[in-house]
PDB file of N, H, CA, C and O in Angstrom:
ATOM      1  N   MET A   1       7.799   7.003  13.718  1.00  0.00           N
ATOM      2  CA  MET A   1       8.278   6.462  12.299  1.00  0.00           C
ATOM      3  C   MET A   1       9.168   6.909  11.375  1.00  0.00           C
ATOM      4  O   MET A   1       9.165   8.101  11.065  1.00  0.00           O
ATOM      5  N   ASP A   2      10.071   5.996  10.793  1.00  0.00           N
ATOM      6  H   ASP A   2      10.074   5.028  11.044  1.00  0.00           H
ATOM      7  CA  ASP A   2      11.231   6.612  10.036  1.00  0.00           C
ATOM      8  C   ASP A   2      11.128   6.864   8.797  1.00  0.00           C
ATOM      9  O   ASP A   2       9.908   6.945   8.648  1.00  0.00           O
ATOM     10  N   GLU A   3      11.390   6.962   8.248  1.00  0.00           N
ATOM     11  H   GLU A   3      12.380   6.896   8.369  1.00  0.00           H
ATOM     12  CA  GLU A   3      11.011   7.660   6.702  1.00  0.00           C
ATOM     13  C   GLU A   3      10.979   6.729   5.690  1.00  0.00           C
ATOM     14  O   GLU A   3      11.772   5.788   5.721  1.00  0.00           O
ATOM     15  N   ILE A   4      10.140   6.857   4.749  1.00  0.00           N
ATOM     16  H   ILE A   4       9.496   7.622   4.724  1.00  0.00           H
ATOM     17  CA  ILE A   4      10.056   5.710   3.991  1.00  0.00           C
ATOM     18  C   ILE A   4      10.645   5.786   2.564  1.00  0.00           C
ATOM     19  O   ILE A   4      10.173   6.590   1.760  1.00  0.00           O
ATOM     20  N   THR A   5      11.649   4.979   2.239  1.00  0.00           N
ATOM     21  H   THR A   5      12.032   4.326   2.892  1.00  0.00           H
ATOM     22  CA  THR A   5      11.886   4.869   0.594  1.00  0.00           C
ATOM     23  C   THR A   5      10.889   3.996  -0.069  1.00  0.00           C
ATOM     24  O   THR A   5      10.750   2.794   0.160  1.00  0.00           O
ATOM     25  N   TRP A   6       9.982   4.941  -1.187  1.00  0.00           N
ATOM     26  H   TRP A   6      10.095   5.917  -1.373  1.00  0.00           H
ATOM     27  CA  TRP A   6       8.981   4.284  -1.688  1.00  0.00           C
ATOM     28  C   TRP A   6       9.777   3.295  -3.201  1.00  0.00           C
ATOM     29  O   TRP A   6      10.516   3.986  -3.903  1.00  0.00           O
ATOM     30  N   GLU A   7       9.675   2.385  -3.460  1.00  0.00           N
ATOM     31  H   GLU A   7       9.074   1.823  -2.890  1.00  0.00           H
ATOM     32  CA  GLU A   7       9.683   2.034  -4.875  1.00  0.00           C
ATOM     33  C   GLU A   7       8.779   2.790  -6.208  1.00  0.00           C
ATOM     34  O   GLU A   7       7.969   3.681  -5.952  1.00  0.00           O
ATOM     35  N   GLU A   8       8.986   2.399  -7.404  1.00  0.00           N
ATOM     36  H   GLU A   8       9.644   1.675  -7.612  1.00  0.00           H
ATOM     37  CA  GLU A   8       8.118   2.873  -8.295  1.00  0.00           C
ATOM     38  C   GLU A   8       6.747   2.174  -8.055  1.00  0.00           C
ATOM     39  O   GLU A   8       6.764   1.085  -7.481  1.00  0.00           O
ATOM     40  N   PRO A   9       5.626   2.683  -8.428  1.00  0.00           N
ATOM     41  CA  PRO A   9       4.302   2.204  -8.188  1.00  0.00           C
ATOM     42  C   PRO A   9       4.355   1.268  -9.864  1.00  0.00           C
ATOM     43  O   PRO A   9       4.780   1.426 -11.009  1.00  0.00           O
ATOM     44  N   PHE A  10       3.401  -0.020  -8.799  1.00  0.00           N
ATOM     45  H   PHE A  10       3.056  -0.149  -7.870  1.00  0.00           H
ATOM     46  CA  PHE A  10       3.326  -1.083  -9.991  1.00  0.00           C
ATOM     47  C   PHE A  10       1.813  -0.794  -9.984  1.00  0.00           C
ATOM     48  O   PHE A  10       1.169  -0.535  -8.967  1.00  0.00           O
ATOM     49  N   CYS A  11       1.252  -0.878 -11.405  1.00  0.00           N
ATOM     50  H   CYS A  11       1.776  -1.088 -12.231  1.00  0.00           H
ATOM     51  CA  CYS A  11       0.177  -1.187 -11.563  1.00  0.00           C
ATOM     52  C   CYS A  11      -0.403  -1.850 -12.270  1.00  0.00           C
ATOM     53  O   CYS A  11       0.173  -2.082 -13.333  1.00  0.00           O
ATOM     54  N   GLY A  12      -1.869  -2.516 -12.054  1.00  0.00           N
ATOM     55  H   GLY A  12      -2.336  -2.327 -11.190  1.00  0.00           H
ATOM     56  CA  GLY A  12      -2.052  -3.398 -12.804  1.00  0.00           C
ATOM     57  C   GLY A  12      -3.104  -2.931 -13.736  1.00  0.00           C
ATOM     58  O   GLY A  12      -2.959  -1.718 -13.884  1.00  0.00           O
ATOM     59  N   GLU A  13      -4.162  -3.409 -14.469  1.00  0.00           N
ATOM     60  H   GLU A  13      -4.280  -4.394 -14.349  1.00  0.00           H
ATOM     61  CA  GLU A  13      -5.146  -3.109 -15.643  1.00  0.00           C
ATOM     62  C   GLU A  13      -6.087  -2.150 -14.876  1.00  0.00           C
ATOM     63  O   GLU A  13      -6.491  -2.524 -13.775  1.00  0.00           O
ATOM     64  N   GLY A  14      -6.379  -1.237 -15.243  1.00  0.00           N
ATOM     65  H   GLY A  14      -6.051  -0.933 -16.138  1.00  0.00           H
ATOM     66  CA  GLY A  14      -6.631  -0.091 -15.170  1.00  0.00           C
ATOM     67  C   GLY A  14      -6.565   0.929 -13.969  1.00  0.00           C
ATOM     68  O   GLY A  14      -6.136   0.245 -13.040  1.00  0.00           O
ATOM     69  N   ALA A  15      -6.722   1.913 -13.615  1.00  0.00           N
ATOM     70  H   ALA A  15      -7.070   2.469 -14.370  1.00  0.00           H
ATOM     71  CA  ALA A  15      -6.128   2.397 -12.755  1.00  0.00           C
ATOM     72  C   ALA A  15      -5.495   1.813 -11.203  1.00  0.00           C
ATOM     73  O   ALA A  15      -4.919   2.436 -10.312  1.00  0.00           O
ATOM     74  N   SER A  16      -5.762   0.778 -11.280  1.00  0.00           N
ATOM     75  H   SER A  16      -6.230   0.272 -12.004  1.00  0.00           H
ATOM     76  CA  SER A  16      -5.051   0.123  -9.747  1.00  0.00           C
ATOM     77  C   SER A  16      -3.702   0.218  -9.515  1.00  0.00           C
ATOM     78  O   SER A  16      -2.896  -0.491 -10.116  1.00  0.00           O
ATOM     79  N   CYS A  17      -3.324   1.203  -8.523  1.00  0.00           N
ATOM     80  H   CYS A  17      -3.980   1.779  -8.034  1.00  0.00           H
ATOM     81  CA  CYS A  17      -1.753   1.097  -8.465  1.00  0.00           C
ATOM     82  C   CYS A  17      -1.179   1.212  -6.730  1.00  0.00           C
ATOM     83  O   CYS A  17      -1.582   1.915  -5.804  1.00  0.00           O
ATOM     84  N   PHE A  18      -0.330   0.421  -6.792  1.00  0.00           N
ATOM     85  H   PHE A  18      -0.003  -0.151  -7.544  1.00  0.00           H
ATOM     86  CA  PHE A  18       0.293   0.544  -5.172  1.00  0.00           C
ATOM     87  C   PHE A  18       1.750   0.332  -5.227  1.00  0.00           C
ATOM     88  O   PHE A  18       2.396  -0.215  -6.121  1.00  0.00           O
ATOM     89  N   ARG A  19       2.220   0.932  -3.959  1.00  0.00           N
ATOM     90  H   ARG A  19       1.695   1.376  -3.232  1.00  0.00           H
ATOM     91  CA  ARG A  19       3.893   1.349  -4.092  1.00  0.00           C
ATOM     92  C   ARG A  19       4.405   0.621  -2.819  1.00  0.00           C
ATOM     93  O   ARG A  19       3.784   0.796  -1.771  1.00  0.00           O
ATOM     94  N   LEU A  20       5.455  -0.153  -2.841  1.00  0.00           N
ATOM     95  H   LEU A  20       5.959  -0.295  -3.693  1.00  0.00           H
ATOM     96  CA  LEU A  20       5.779  -0.822  -1.506  1.00  0.00           C
ATOM     97  C   LEU A  20       7.628  -0.024  -1.268  1.00  0.00           C
ATOM     98  O   LEU A  20       8.555   0.337  -1.992  1.00  0.00           O
ATOM     99  N   GLY A  21       7.283  -0.100   0.304  1.00  0.00           N
ATOM    100  H   GLY A  21       6.530  -0.394   0.893  1.00  0.00           H
ATOM    101  CA  GLY A  21       8.663   0.730   0.640  1.00  0.00           C
ATOM    102  C   GLY A  21       9.118  -0.096   1.840  1.00  0.00           C
ATOM    103  O   GLY A  21       8.663  -1.089   2.408  1.00  0.00           O
ATOM    104  N   THR A  22      10.275   0.748   2.028  1.00  0.00           N
ATOM    105  H   THR A  22      10.645   1.554   1.566  1.00  0.00           H
ATOM    106  CA  THR A  22      10.859   0.086   3.258  1.00  0.00           C
ATOM    107  C   THR A  22      11.382   1.323   4.424  1.00  0.00           C
ATOM    108  O   THR A  22      11.777   2.258   3.727  1.00  0.00           O
ATOM    109  N   ASP A  23      11.500   1.603   5.546  1.00  0.00           N
ATOM    110  H   ASP A  23      11.179   0.844   6.112  1.00  0.00           H
ATOM    111  CA  ASP A  23      12.217   2.584   6.291  1.00  0.00           C
ATOM    112  C   ASP A  23      13.434   2.159   6.538  1.00  0.00           C
ATOM    113  O   ASP A  23      13.976   1.351   5.784  1.00  0.00           O
ATOM    114  N   THR A  24      14.103   2.700   7.752  1.00  0.00           N
ATOM    115  H   THR A  24      13.662   3.357   8.365  1.00  0.00           H
ATOM    116  CA  THR A  24      15.624   2.595   7.629  1.00  0.00           C
ATOM    117  C   THR A  24      15.994   1.735   8.585  1.00  0.00           C
ATOM    118  O   THR A  24      17.140   1.408   8.894  1.00  0.00           O
ATOM    119  N   SER A  25      14.693   1.284   9.168  1.00  0.00           N
ATOM    120  H   SER A  25      13.762   1.550   8.918  1.00  0.00           H
ATOM    121  CA  SER A  25      14.822  -0.013  10.358  1.00  0.00           C
ATOM    122  C   SER A  25      14.532  -1.358   9.502  1.00  0.00           C
ATOM    123  O   SER A  25      14.939  -2.461   9.867  1.00  0.00           O
ATOM    124  N   GLY A  26      13.904  -1.175   8.514  1.00  0.00           N
ATOM    125  H   GLY A  26      13.574  -0.278   8.218  1.00  0.00           H
ATOM    126  CA  GLY A  26      13.952  -2.557   7.784  1.00  0.00           C
ATOM    127  C   GLY A  26      12.792  -2.606   7.514  1.00  0.00           C
ATOM    128  O   GLY A  26      12.656  -3.155   6.421  1.00  0.00           O
ATOM    129  N   HIS A  27      11.317  -2.139   8.206  1.00  0.00           N
ATOM    130  H   HIS A  27      11.428  -1.694   9.094  1.00  0.00           H
ATOM    131  CA  HIS A  27      10.347  -2.463   8.094  1.00  0.00           C
ATOM    132  C   HIS A  27       9.664  -1.937   6.648  1.00  0.00           C
ATOM    133  O   HIS A  27       9.868  -0.933   5.965  1.00  0.00           O
ATOM    134  N   ALA A  28       8.714  -3.142   6.494  1.00  0.00           N
ATOM    135  H   ALA A  28       8.548  -3.957   7.048  1.00  0.00           H
ATOM    136  CA  ALA A  28       7.854  -2.891   5.076  1.00  0.00           C
ATOM    137  C   ALA A  28       6.403  -2.535   5.206  1.00  0.00           C
ATOM    138  O   ALA A  28       5.588  -2.891   6.057  1.00  0.00           O
ATOM    139  N   TYR A  29       6.212  -1.420   3.728  1.00  0.00           N
ATOM    140  H   TYR A  29       6.874  -1.131   3.036  1.00  0.00           H
ATOM    141  CA  TYR A  29       5.072  -0.639   3.687  1.00  0.00           C
ATOM    142  C   TYR A  29       4.832  -0.829   2.538  1.00  0.00           C
ATOM    143  O   TYR A  29       5.669  -0.765   1.638  1.00  0.00           O
ATOM    144  N   ILE A  30       3.031  -1.228   2.335  1.00  0.00           N
ATOM    145  H   ILE A  30       2.351  -1.279   3.067  1.00  0.00           H
ATOM    146  CA  ILE A  30       2.872  -1.127   1.130  1.00  0.00           C
ATOM    147  C   ILE A  30       1.554  -0.218   1.374  1.00  0.00           C
ATOM    148  O   ILE A  30       1.012  -0.240   2.479  1.00  0.00           O
ATOM    149  N   ALA A  31       0.892   0.834  -0.008  1.00  0.00           N
ATOM    150  H   ALA A  31       1.333   0.852  -0.906  1.00  0.00           H
ATOM    151  CA  ALA A  31       0.290   2.032  -0.227  1.00  0.00           C
ATOM    152  C   ALA A  31      -0.267   2.219  -0.975  1.00  0.00           C
ATOM    153  O   ALA A  31       0.280   1.729  -1.962  1.00  0.00           O
ATOM    154  N   ILE A  32      -1.218   2.717  -1.251  1.00  0.00           N
ATOM    155  H   ILE A  32      -1.662   3.115  -0.449  1.00  0.00           H
ATOM    156  CA  ILE A  32      -2.373   2.994  -2.395  1.00  0.00           C
ATOM    157  C   ILE A  32      -1.284   4.141  -3.247  1.00  0.00           C
ATOM    158  O   ILE A  32      -0.731   4.968  -2.522  1.00  0.00           O
ATOM    159  N   ALA A  33      -1.002   4.187  -4.650  1.00  0.00           N
ATOM    160  H   ALA A  33      -1.450   3.515  -5.239  1.00  0.00           H
ATOM    161  CA  ALA A  33      -0.109   5.190  -5.127  1.00  0.00           C
ATOM    162  C   ALA A  33      -1.315   6.485  -4.803  1.00  0.00           C
ATOM    163  O   ALA A  33      -2.545   6.505  -4.760  1.00  0.00           O
ATOM    164  N   GLY A  34      -0.420   7.327  -4.646  1.00  0.00           N
ATOM    165  H   GLY A  34       0.579   7.311  -4.681  1.00  0.00           H
ATOM    166  CA  GLY A  34      -0.949   8.734  -4.244  1.00  0.00           C
ATOM    167  C   GLY A  34      -1.455   9.122  -2.713  1.00  0.00           C
ATOM    168  O   GLY A  34      -1.777  10.250  -2.340  1.00  0.00           O
ATOM    169  N   GLU A  35      -1.445   8.004  -1.982  1.00  0.00           N
ATOM    170  H   GLU A  35      -1.183   7.088  -2.286  1.00  0.00           H
ATOM    171  CA  GLU A  35      -1.883   7.941  -0.510  1.00  0.00           C
ATOM    172  C   GLU A  35      -0.730   7.174   0.192  1.00  0.00           C
ATOM    173  O   GLU A  35      -1.022   6.240   0.939  1.00  0.00           O
ATOM    174  N   GLU A  36       0.615   7.537  -0.020  1.00  0.00           N
ATOM    175  H   GLU A  36       0.852   8.295  -0.626  1.00  0.00           H
ATOM    176  CA  GLU A  36       1.739   7.162   0.524  1.00  0.00           C
ATOM    177  C   GLU A  36       1.810   7.653   2.283  1.00  0.00           C
ATOM    178  O   GLU A  36       2.130   6.861   3.169  1.00  0.00           O
ATOM    179  N   ASP A  37       1.472   8.992   2.509  1.00  0.00           N
ATOM    180  H   ASP A  37       1.212   9.635   1.789  1.00  0.00           H
ATOM    181  CA  ASP A  37       0.754   9.313   3.988  1.00  0.00           C
ATOM    182  C   ASP A  37       0.599   8.648   4.841  1.00  0.00           C
ATOM    183  O   ASP A  37       1.185   8.654   5.924  1.00  0.00           O
ATOM    184  N   THR A  38      -0.614   7.650   4.290  1.00  0.00           N
ATOM    185  H   THR A  38      -1.090   7.645   3.410  1.00  0.00           H
ATOM    186  CA  THR A  38      -0.902   6.667   5.017  1.00  0.00           C
ATOM    187  C   THR A  38      -0.658   5.063   4.633  1.00  0.00           C
ATOM    188  O   THR A  38      -1.702   4.435   4.462  1.00  0.00           O
ATOM    189  N   PRO A  39       0.300   4.489   4.513  1.00  0.00           N
ATOM    190  CA  PRO A  39       0.439   3.422   4.426  1.00  0.00           C
ATOM    191  C   PRO A  39       0.149   1.777   5.215  1.00  0.00           C
ATOM    192  O   PRO A  39       0.154   1.684   6.443  1.00  0.00           O
ATOM    193  N   LEU A  40      -0.004   1.008   4.642  1.00  0.00           N
ATOM    194  H   LEU A  40      -0.008   1.084   3.645  1.00  0.00           H
ATOM    195  CA  LEU A  40      -0.647  -0.010   5.354  1.00  0.00           C
ATOM    196  C   LEU A  40       0.612  -0.546   6.269  1.00  0.00           C
ATOM    197  O   LEU A  40       1.767  -0.597   5.846  1.00  0.00           O
ATOM    198  N   THR A  41       0.229  -0.912   7.508  1.00  0.00           N
ATOM    199  H   THR A  41      -0.709  -0.870   7.852  1.00  0.00           H
ATOM    200  CA  THR A  41       1.520  -1.644   8.136  1.00  0.00           C
ATOM    201  C   THR A  41       0.431  -2.920   8.640  1.00  0.00           C
ATOM    202  O   THR A  41      -0.777  -2.907   8.402  1.00  0.00           O
ATOM    203  N   ASP A  42       1.272  -4.180   9.503  1.00  0.00           N
ATOM    204  H   ASP A  42       2.253  -4.191   9.696  1.00  0.00           H
ATOM    205  CA  ASP A  42       1.193  -5.589   9.711  1.00  0.00           C
ATOM    206  C   ASP A  42       0.247  -5.308  10.920  1.00  0.00           C
ATOM    207  O   ASP A  42       0.660  -5.473  12.068  1.00  0.00           O
ATOM    208  N   SER A  43      -1.337  -4.779  10.597  1.00  0.00           N
ATOM    209  H   SER A  43      -1.673  -4.646   9.664  1.00  0.00           H
ATOM    210  CA  SER A  43      -2.216  -4.599  12.180  1.00  0.00           C
ATOM    211  C   SER A  43      -3.215  -5.097  11.648  1.00  0.00           C
ATOM    212  O   SER A  43      -3.167  -5.364  10.447  1.00  0.00           O
ATOM    213  N   ARG A  44      -4.298  -5.334  12.350  1.00  0.00           N
ATOM    214  H   ARG A  44      -4.336  -5.117  13.325  1.00  0.00           H
ATOM    215  CA  ARG A  44      -5.249  -5.744  12.293  1.00  0.00           C
ATOM    216  C   ARG A  44      -5.944  -4.906  11.498  1.00  0.00           C
ATOM    217  O   ARG A  44      -6.472  -5.459  10.533  1.00  0.00           O
ATOM    218  N   ASP A  45      -6.138  -3.534  11.620  1.00  0.00           N
ATOM    219  H   ASP A  45      -5.710  -3.085  12.404  1.00  0.00           H
ATOM    220  CA  ASP A  45      -6.643  -2.483  11.569  1.00  0.00           C
ATOM    221  C   ASP A  45      -6.327  -2.114   9.500  1.00  0.00           C
ATOM    222  O   ASP A  45      -7.163  -1.813   8.649  1.00  0.00           O
ATOM    223  N   ALA A  46      -4.735  -2.330   9.352  1.00  0.00           N
ATOM    224  H   ALA A  46      -4.055  -2.575  10.044  1.00  0.00           H
ATOM    225  CA  ALA A  46      -4.599  -2.650   8.316  1.00  0.00           C
ATOM    226  C   ALA A  46      -4.860  -3.255   7.397  1.00  0.00           C
ATOM    227  O   ALA A  46      -5.007  -2.782   6.270  1.00  0.00           O
ATOM    228  N   LEU A  47      -4.995  -4.723   7.789  1.00  0.00           N
ATOM    229  H   LEU A  47      -4.876  -5.107   8.705  1.00  0.00           H
ATOM    230  CA  LEU A  47      -5.682  -5.688   6.939  1.00  0.00           C
ATOM    231  C   LEU A  47      -6.981  -5.192   7.027  1.00  0.00           C
ATOM    232  O   LEU A  47      -7.188  -5.142   5.815  1.00  0.00           O
ATOM    233  N   ARG A  48      -8.164  -4.728   7.597  1.00  0.00           N
ATOM    234  H   ARG A  48      -7.996  -4.769   8.582  1.00  0.00           H
ATOM    235  CA  ARG A  48      -9.585  -4.336   7.139  1.00  0.00           C
ATOM    236  C   ARG A  48      -8.901  -3.503   6.355  1.00  0.00           C
ATOM    237  O   ARG A  48      -8.493  -4.174   5.407  1.00  0.00           O
ATOM    238  N   ARG A  49      -8.601  -2.524   6.261  1.00  0.00           N
ATOM    239  H   ARG A  49      -8.933  -1.979   7.031  1.00  0.00           H
ATOM    240  CA  ARG A  49      -8.208  -1.376   5.595  1.00  0.00           C
ATOM    241  C   ARG A  49      -7.904  -1.538   3.924  1.00  0.00           C
ATOM    242  O   ARG A  49      -8.386  -0.836   3.036  1.00  0.00           O
ATOM    243  N   MET A  50      -6.705  -2.983   3.725  1.00  0.00           N
ATOM    244  H   MET A  50      -6.313  -3.553   4.447  1.00  0.00           H
ATOM    245  CA  MET A  50      -6.814  -3.434   2.776  1.00  0.00           C
ATOM    246  C   MET A  50      -8.165  -4.225   1.876  1.00  0.00           C
ATOM    247  O   MET A  50      -8.562  -4.106   0.717  1.00  0.00           O
ATOM    248  N   ILE A  51      -8.575  -4.994   2.947  1.00  0.00           N
ATOM    249  H   ILE A  51      -8.252  -5.091   3.888  1.00  0.00           H
ATOM    250  CA  ILE A  51      -9.632  -5.776   2.607  1.00  0.00           C
ATOM    251  C   ILE A  51     -10.834  -4.888   1.878  1.00  0.00           C
ATOM    252  O   ILE A  51     -11.322  -5.130   0.774  1.00  0.00           O
ATOM    253  N   LEU A  52     -11.164  -3.869   2.714  1.00  0.00           N
ATOM    254  H   LEU A  52     -10.767  -3.672   3.611  1.00  0.00           H
ATOM    255  CA  LEU A  52     -12.062  -2.556   2.188  1.00  0.00           C
ATOM    256  C   LEU A  52     -11.930  -1.341   1.163  1.00  0.00           C
ATOM    257  O   LEU A  52     -12.718  -0.403   1.037  1.00  0.00           O
ATOM    258  N   ASP A  53     -10.442  -1.639   0.279  1.00  0.00           N
ATOM    259  H   ASP A  53      -9.802  -2.401   0.381  1.00  0.00           H
ATOM    260  CA  ASP A  53     -10.008  -0.605  -0.378  1.00  0.00           C
ATOM    261  C   ASP A  53     -10.581  -1.755  -1.480  1.00  0.00           C
ATOM    262  O   ASP A  53     -11.533  -1.593  -2.242  1.00  0.00           O
ATOM    263  N   ILE A  54      -9.669  -3.057  -1.342  1.00  0.00           N
ATOM    264  H   ILE A  54      -8.895  -3.189  -0.723  1.00  0.00           H
ATOM    265  CA  ILE A  54      -9.930  -3.945  -2.510  1.00  0.00           C
ATOM    266  C   ILE A  54     -11.671  -3.937  -2.771  1.00  0.00           C
ATOM    267  O   ILE A  54     -11.994  -3.823  -3.954  1.00  0.00           O
ATOM    268  N   LYS A  55     -12.533  -4.021  -1.997  1.00  0.00           N
ATOM    269  H   LYS A  55     -12.271  -4.113  -1.037  1.00  0.00           H
ATOM    270  CA  LYS A  55     -13.775  -4.293  -2.311  1.00  0.00           C
ATOM    271  C   LYS A  55     -14.043  -3.242  -3.120  1.00  0.00           C
ATOM    272  O   LYS A  55     -14.562  -3.590  -4.181  1.00  0.00           O
ATOM    273  N   ALA A  56     -13.836  -1.836  -2.967  1.00  0.00           N
ATOM    274  H   ALA A  56     -13.415  -1.553  -2.105  1.00  0.00           H
ATOM    275  CA  ALA A  56     -14.003  -0.469  -3.120  1.00  0.00           C
ATOM    276  C   ALA A  56     -13.224  -0.615  -4.952  1.00  0.00           C
ATOM    277  O   ALA A  56     -13.552   0.161  -5.850  1.00  0.00           O
ATOM    278  N   GLY A  57     -12.293  -1.656  -5.126  1.00  0.00           N
ATOM    279  H   GLY A  57     -12.026  -2.287  -4.397  1.00  0.00           H
ATOM    280  CA  GLY A  57     -11.915  -1.583  -6.462  1.00  0.00           C
ATOM    281  C   GLY A  57     -10.858  -0.341  -6.557  1.00  0.00           C
ATOM    282  O   GLY A  57     -10.488   0.338  -7.516  1.00  0.00           O
ATOM    283  N   LYS A  58     -10.528  -0.325  -5.191  1.00  0.00           N
ATOM    284  H   LYS A  58     -10.828  -0.877  -4.413  1.00  0.00           H
ATOM    285  CA  LYS A  58      -8.854   0.883  -5.713  1.00  0.00           C
ATOM    286  C   LYS A  58      -7.721  -0.324  -5.575  1.00  0.00           C
ATOM    287  O   LYS A  58      -6.589  -0.001  -5.936  1.00  0.00           O
ATOM    288  N   ALA A  59      -7.914  -1.741  -5.068  1.00  0.00           N
ATOM    289  H   ALA A  59      -8.833  -2.003  -4.775  1.00  0.00           H
ATOM    290  CA  ALA A  59      -6.433  -2.775  -5.359  1.00  0.00           C
ATOM    291  C   ALA A  59      -7.140  -3.770  -6.289  1.00  0.00           C
ATOM    292  O   ALA A  59      -6.292  -4.659  -6.201  1.00  0.00           O
ATOM    293  N   ASP A  60      -7.944  -4.211  -7.008  1.00  0.00           N
ATOM    294  H   ASP A  60      -8.633  -3.489  -7.079  1.00  0.00           H
ATOM    295  CA  ASP A  60      -8.914  -5.135  -7.463  1.00  0.00           C
ATOM    296  C   ASP A  60      -7.574  -6.292  -8.326  1.00  0.00           C
ATOM    297  O   ASP A  60      -7.612  -7.457  -8.722  1.00  0.00           O
ATOM    298  N   HIS A  61      -6.793  -5.505  -8.316  1.00  0.00           N
ATOM    299  H   HIS A  61      -6.762  -4.559  -7.994  1.00  0.00           H
ATOM    300  CA  HIS A  61      -5.672  -6.374  -8.889  1.00  0.00           C
ATOM    301  C   HIS A  61      -4.773  -7.417  -8.269  1.00  0.00           C
ATOM    302  O   HIS A  61      -4.046  -8.216  -8.858  1.00  0.00           O
ATOM    303  N   LEU A  62      -5.006  -7.218  -6.611  1.00  0.00           N
ATOM    304  H   LEU A  62      -5.596  -6.569  -6.132  1.00  0.00           H
ATOM    305  CA  LEU A  62      -4.267  -7.742  -5.795  1.00  0.00           C
ATOM    306  C   LEU A  62      -5.214  -9.469  -5.485  1.00  0.00           C
ATOM    307  O   LEU A  62      -4.973 -10.497  -4.851  1.00  0.00           O
ATOM    308  N   LEU A  63      -6.110  -9.059  -6.185  1.00  0.00           N
ATOM    309  H   LEU A  63      -6.306  -8.224  -6.700  1.00  0.00           H
ATOM    310  CA  LEU A  63      -7.148 -10.365  -5.867  1.00  0.00           C
ATOM    311  C   LEU A  63      -7.108 -11.865  -6.829  1.00  0.00           C
ATOM    312  O   LEU A  63      -7.878 -12.788  -6.566  1.00  0.00           O
TER     313      LEU A  63
END
């Protein structure tokens, strides 16, 4: 994986924060702030993880 350049965290109400990033190949990434070492990608597993994180309250502002 290429090195990811992260934008500043976007935080909704409460403690829910996420970051967007891109790599040198132009791929986009999203991660829970503080968990940038395991970003979501456009795979079925990533979608599943994002849904589970939303249900767990980690990214409730995305709903």
